C-alpha positions in Angstrom: -89.6 -21.6 -5.4 -86.6 -23.7 -6.2 -85.3 -27.2 -5.6 -88.7 -28.9 -5.3 -87.5 -32.3 -6.6 -85.1 -34.4 -4.5 -83.2 -37.2 -6.3 -81.2 -39.7 -4.3 -79.3 -42.6 -5.9 -77.1 -45.2 -4.2 -75.5 -48.3 -5.6 -73.1 -50.5 -3.7 -71.7 -54.1 -3.6 -69.7 -56.2 -1.3 -68.4 -59.6 -2.4 -65.3 -61.7 -1.7 -63.6 -58.9 0.3 -64.1 -56.3 -2.4 -66.6 -53.5 -2.1 -67.5 -50.2 -3.5 -70.2 -47.6 -3.0 -71.7 -44.8 -5.1 -74.1 -42.2 -3.8 -75.4 -38.9 -5.2 -78.1 -36.5 -4.0 -79.3 -33.5 -6.0 -82.1 -31.0 -5.7 -83.8 -30.0 -9.0 -86.0 -27.1 -9.9 -89.5 -27.9 -11.0 -91.0 -25.5 -13.6 -94.5 -27.1 -13.8 -96.8 -28.5 -11.2 -97.9 -31.8 -12.9 -97.1 -35.3 -12.0 -98.3 -38.9 -12.5 -97.9 -41.6 -9.9 -99.7 -44.8 -10.9 -99.5 -48.4 -12.1 -100.1 -49.6 -15.6 -100.4 -53.0 -17.2 -98.0 -53.4 -20.1 -98.8 -55.9 -22.9 -96.4 -57.7 -25.2 -96.8 -55.1 -28.0 -95.2 -51.7 -27.5 -97.6 -49.2 -26.0 -97.6 -45.7 -24.7 -96.9 -45.2 -21.0 -99.7 -43.1 -19.6 -98.4 -39.9 -18.3 -101.7 -38.1 -17.7 -101.1 -35.2 -15.4 -97.6 -34.4 -16.7 -97.5 -31.4 -19.0 -95.0 -31.8 -21.8 -91.7 -33.6 -21.1 -91.2 -35.2 -17.7 -88.2 -33.7 -15.9 -87.7 -36.9 -13.9 -89.3 -40.4 -14.2 -88.9 -43.6 -12.1 -90.3 -46.9 -13.4 -90.4 -50.2 -11.5 -91.3 -53.6 -13.0 -93.7 -55.2 -10.5 -93.7 -58.6 -12.3 -92.0 -61.6 -10.6 -91.1 -63.4 -13.8 -90.9 -61.3 -17.0 -88.9 -58.3 -18.1 -90.2 -55.0 -19.5 -88.5 -52.9 -22.1 -88.8 -49.1 -22.0 -88.0 -46.8 -25.0 -88.6 -43.5 -26.7 -90.5 -44.8 -29.7 -92.8 -47.7 -30.6 -90.0 -49.7 -32.1 -87.9 -49.2 -28.9 -85.0 -48.0 -31.0 -84.6 -44.4 -29.7 -83.3 -45.7 -26.4 -84.0 -49.0 -24.7 -83.9 -50.0 -21.0 -84.5 -53.5 -19.9 -86.2 -53.8 -16.5 -85.8 -57.3 -15.2 -88.5 -58.6 -12.7 -88.7 -56.4 -9.6 -86.1 -53.9 -10.9 -86.4 -50.2 -11.4 -84.8 -47.3 -13.2 -84.6 -43.5 -13.0 -84.6 -41.6 -16.3 -84.7 -38.0 -17.5 -86.7 -38.4 -20.8 -86.1 -36.1 -23.7 -89.7 -36.5 -24.8 -93.1 -36.8 -23.3 -93.7 -40.0 -25.3 -92.4 -43.1 -23.5 -93.2 -46.7 -24.7 -93.1 -50.0 -22.9 -93.3 -53.6 -24.0 -93.5 -56.7 -21.8 -91.7 -59.9 -22.6 -93.7 -63.2 -22.8 -96.7 -62.0 -20.8 -98.3 -58.7 -19.6 -96.5 -57.0 -16.7 -97.6 -54.4 -14.2 -95.3 -51.4 -13.9 -95.3 -48.6 -11.3 -94.4 -45.2 -12.6 -93.7 -41.8 -11.1 -93.2 -38.9 -13.5 -92.7 -35.2 -12.6 -93.0 -32.1 -14.7 -89.7 -30.5 -15.9 
């Protein structure tokens, strides 16, 4: 079977008479059958994001910061130097990790994240 994953991304703005819109939709093949859809509390020290159920490197991963006050940093190593994404309160991101090891660290106080990772 092919094209088991659907990815839709839209981004738009309209302000002061100016506006723009970006949209893309792709279908992606999924080689494995594993996934992880769960929440996790992230502390103020870098910790592994639990990807139980995903075999190897996730093909696609979405993360949302459910905290109303503090941001969360996402990275590919415990020092958050391989790559770093800053998720402000209530914000989300879509990534295609190059490793099955993802770290997260909350700012100021622990934060709850929602995550959805799918096998490559």
